[in-house]
RODO-161420 format. One record per residue (C-alpha): residue number from 1; residue in three letters; x, y, z. Coordinates in steps of 0.05 Angstrom, whole numbers, always signed. Layout:
+-----+--------+--------+--------+--------+
! num ! residu !      x !      y !      z !
+-----+--------+--------+--------+--------+
! NUM !    ALA !      X !      Y !      Z !
...
+-----+--------+--------+--------+--------+
//
This chain:
+-----+--------+--------+--------+--------+
! num ! residu !      x !      y !      z !
+-----+--------+--------+--------+--------+
!   1 !    PHE !  +2449 !  +1182 !  +1836 !
!   2 !    GLU !  +2402 !  +1227 !  +1873 !
!   3 !    LYS !  +2378 !  +1292 !  +1849 !
!   4 !    SER !  +2322 !  +1327 !  +1875 !
!   5 !    GLN !  +2304 !  +1407 !  +1878 !
!   6 !    GLY !  +2235 !  +1444 !  +1895 !
!   7 !    PHE !  +2204 !  +1504 !  +1916 !
!   8 !    LYS !  +2144 !  +1518 !  +1959 !
!   9 !    CYS !  +2106 !  +1585 !  +1979 !
!  10 !    ASP !  +2049 !  +1608 !  +2016 !
!  11 !    GLY !  +2033 !  +1675 !  +2036 !
!  12 !    GLY !  +1972 !  +1721 !  +2043 !
!  13 !    PHE !  +1935 !  +1788 !  +2023 !
!  14 !    ASP !  +1902 !  +1839 !  +2067 !
!  15 !    THR !  +1872 !  +1908 !  +2040 !
!  16 !    LYS !  +1897 !  +1945 !  +2097 !
!  17 !    LYS !  +1969 !  +1904 !  +2110 !
!  18 !    GLY !  +1992 !  +1886 !  +2035 !
!  19 !    VAL !  +2017 !  +1821 !  +2012 !
!  20 !    GLY !  +2060 !  +1775 !  +2052 !
!  21 !    THR !  +2102 !  +1710 !  +2022 !
!  22 !    HIS !  +2144 !  +1664 !  +2057 !
!  23 !    CYS !  +2182 !  +1608 !  +2009 !
!  24 !    GLU !  +2224 !  +1551 !  +2025 !
!  25 !    GLY !  +2264 !  +1508 !  +1971 !
!  26 !    GLY !  +2331 !  +1476 !  +1966 !
!  27 !    MET !  +2363 !  +1415 !  +1925 !
!  28 !    LYS !  +2400 !  +1350 !  +1948 !
!  29 !    ARG !  +2448 !  +1317 !  +1902 !
!  30 !    SER !  +2495 !  +1268 !  +1906 !
!  31 !    PHE !  +2557 !  +1263 !  +1857 !
!  32 !    ASP !  +2609 !  +1215 !  +1821 !
!  33 !    ALA !  +2672 !  +1199 !  +1871 !
!  34 !    ASN !  +2709 !  +1241 !  +1816 !
!  35 !    SER !  +2667 !  +1307 !  +1820 !
!  36 !    SER !  +2716 !  +1359 !  +1853 !
!  37 !    ALA !  +2701 !  +1403 !  +1910 !
!  38 !    LYS !  +2696 !  +1463 !  +1857 !
!  39 !    ASP !  +2638 !  +1428 !  +1816 !
!  40 !    ILE !  +2595 !  +1413 !  +1874 !
!  41 !    ALA !  +2599 !  +1480 !  +1900 !
!  42 !    ALA !  +2583 !  +1507 !  +1826 !
!  43 !    ASP !  +2522 !  +1462 !  +1828 !
!  44 !    ALA !  +2490 !  +1488 !  +1890 !
!  45 !    ALA !  +2508 !  +1556 !  +1867 !
!  46 !    LYS !  +2468 !  +1553 !  +1808 !
!  47 !    VAL !  +2407 !  +1511 !  +1834 !
!  48 !    LEU !  +2399 !  +1561 !  +1897 !
!  49 !    SER !  +2416 !  +1630 !  +1862 !
!  50 !    LYS !  +2361 !  +1611 !  +1806 !
!  51 !    GLN !  +2312 !  +1593 !  +1870 !
!  52 !    VAL !  +2327 !  +1656 !  +1907 !
!  53 !    ALA !  +2319 !  +1702 !  +1847 !
!  54 !    ASP !  +2252 !  +1666 !  +1827 !
!  55 !    PHE !  +2229 !  +1692 !  +1897 !
!  56 !    ILE !  +2253 !  +1769 !  +1885 !
!  57 !    PRO !  +2202 !  +1816 !  +1863 !
!  58 !    ASP !  +2213 !  +1836 !  +1794 !
!  59 !    LYS !  +2217 !  +1902 !  +1778 !
!  60 !    ASP !  +2146 !  +1924 !  +1763 !
!  61 !    GLU !  +2122 !  +1903 !  +1832 !
!  62 !    PHE !  +2167 !  +1953 !  +1867 !
!  63 !    ILE !  +2119 !  +2012 !  +1847 !
!  64 !    PRO !  +2043 !  +1999 !  +1854 !
!  65 !    MET !  +2016 !  +2023 !  +1791 !
!  66 !    SER !  +1950 !  +1995 !  +1805 !
!  67 !    GLY !  +1914 !  +1949 !  +1860 !
!  68 !    ALA !  +1895 !  +1953 !  +1930 !
!  69 !    LEU !  +1943 !  +2010 !  +1945 !
!  70 !    GLY !  +1914 !  +2057 !  +1891 !
!  71 !    ASP !  +1928 !  +2068 !  +1827 !
!  72 !    LEU !  +1992 !  +2115 !  +1822 !
!  73 !    SER !  +1986 !  +2123 !  +1745 !
!  74 !    GLY !  +1918 !  +2155 !  +1752 !
!  75 !    TRP !  +1942 !  +2210 !  +1792 !
!  76 !    ASP !  +1972 !  +2241 !  +1729 !
!  77 !    ILE !  +1895 !  +2243 !  +1708 !
!  78 !    GLU !  +1875 !  +2281 !  +1765 !
!  79 !    ILE !  +1926 !  +2335 !  +1772 !
!  80 !    ALA !  +1913 !  +2345 !  +1703 !
!  81 !    GLU !  +1837 !  +2361 !  +1715 !
!  82 !    VAL !  +1855 !  +2399 !  +1778 !
!  83 !    ASP !  +1851 !  +2479 !  +1766 !
!  84 !    GLY !  +1875 !  +2494 !  +1840 !
!  85 !    ASP !  +1923 !  +2467 !  +1883 !
!  86 !    PHE !  +1936 !  +2395 !  +1887 !
!  87 !    THR !  +1974 !  +2348 !  +1936 !
!  88 !    LYS !  +1967 !  +2273 !  +1939 !
!  89 !    SER !  +2020 !  +2222 !  +1975 !
!  90 !    MET !  +2024 !  +2150 !  +1984 !
!  91 !    GLU !  +2074 !  +2113 !  +2028 !
!  92 !    PHE !  +2092 !  +2043 !  +2014 !
!  93 !    GLY !  +2150 !  +1993 !  +2017 !
!  94 !    GLY !  +2169 !  +1923 !  +2030 !
!  95 !    MET !  +2225 !  +1881 !  +2052 !
!  96 !    LEU !  +2255 !  +1815 !  +2040 !
!  97 !    GLU !  +2289 !  +1766 !  +2085 !
!  98 !    VAL !  +2329 !  +1705 !  +2053 !
!  99 !    GLY !  +2372 !  +1653 !  +2093 !
! 100 !    TRP !  +2409 !  +1595 !  +2061 !
! 101 !    GLY !  +2452 !  +1542 !  +2085 !
! 102 !    CYS !  +2485 !  +1476 !  +2056 !
! 103 !    LYS !  +2514 !  +1410 !  +2081 !
! 104 !    ALA !  +2572 !  +1377 !  +2046 !
! 105 !    THR !  +2590 !  +1301 !  +2061 !
! 106 !    TYR !  +2642 !  +1261 !  +2030 !
! 107 !    SER !  +2649 !  +1188 !  +2057 !
! 108 !    LYS !  +2696 !  +1129 !  +2043 !
! 109 !    THR !  +2672 !  +1062 !  +2071 !
! 110 !    HIS !  +2692 !   +993 !  +2044 !
! 111 !    GLY !  +2734 !  +1029 !  +1988 !
! 112 !    GLY !  +2676 !  +1065 !  +1963 !
! 113 !    VAL !  +2676 !  +1140 !  +1959 !
! 114 !    SER !  +2610 !  +1178 !  +1959 !
! 115 !    LYS !  +2601 !  +1251 !  +1958 !
! 116 !    SER !  +2533 !  +1295 !  +1969 !
! 117 !    LEU !  +2506 !  +1358 !  +1979 !
! 118 !    GLU !  +2445 !  +1386 !  +2012 !
! 119 !    CYS !  +2430 !  +1457 !  +2010 !
! 120 !    GLY !  +2365 !  +1498 !  +2028 !
! 121 !    PHE !  +2338 !  +1561 !  +2032 !
! 122 !    LYS !  +2281 !  +1609 !  +2071 !
! 123 !    ALA !  +2255 !  +1671 !  +2049 !
! 124 !    LYS !  +2199 !  +1719 !  +2074 !
! 125 !    SER !  +2178 !  +1781 !  +2037 !
! 126 !    GLY !  +2127 !  +1827 !  +2052 !
! 127 !    MET !  +2096 !  +1895 !  +2007 !
! 128 !    GLY !  +2045 !  +1939 !  +2023 !
! 129 !    PRO !  +2027 !  +2010 !  +2054 !
! 130 !    LYS !  +2080 !  +2042 !  +2104 !
! 131 !    PRO !  +2055 !  +2016 !  +2172 !
! 132 !    SER !  +2049 !  +2066 !  +2232 !
! 133 !    ASP !  +2101 !  +2022 !  +2270 !
! 134 !    ILE !  +2152 !  +1988 !  +2226 !
! 135 !    GLU !  +2156 !  +1927 !  +2272 !
! 136 !    THR !  +2083 !  +1909 !  +2262 !
! 137 !    ASP !  +2048 !  +1876 !  +2207 !
! 138 !    LEU !  +2085 !  +1844 !  +2146 !
! 139 !    PHE !  +2144 !  +1881 !  +2153 !
! 140 !    LYS !  +2156 !  +1844 !  +2225 !
! 141 !    ILE !  +2215 !  +1799 !  +2221 !
! 142 !    GLU !  +2202 !  +1731 !  +2266 !
+-----+--------+--------+--------+--------+
//
């Protein structure tokens, strides 16, 4: 039986644009003739959902507490030290785009039954300062 799965990513960072990532992953499986369609689908769902979940930023990556965008946590110190008026703002955000697909194949030749499944996904993400035009830089979906 064949069983393989994988995941690869590349990306870039620019202090003015932010961070961008592109990932692809997937799995191939061959199954015993007695495997049910429900079991095959459950296997694919388990693998793909784990791969896609690994791609999604964790909660600490949604708000820039430090790094190239600035240090939002430092604003607490700044406002406490100012005697007069104080206003400071930062606009930031991100995008996620994920697509997936599968191909299930059942065949019967010379009395033998084979079942296989191939699934894959592609994902893009970007995060950084708010661009002046939402269709530019990392936020552009191509």
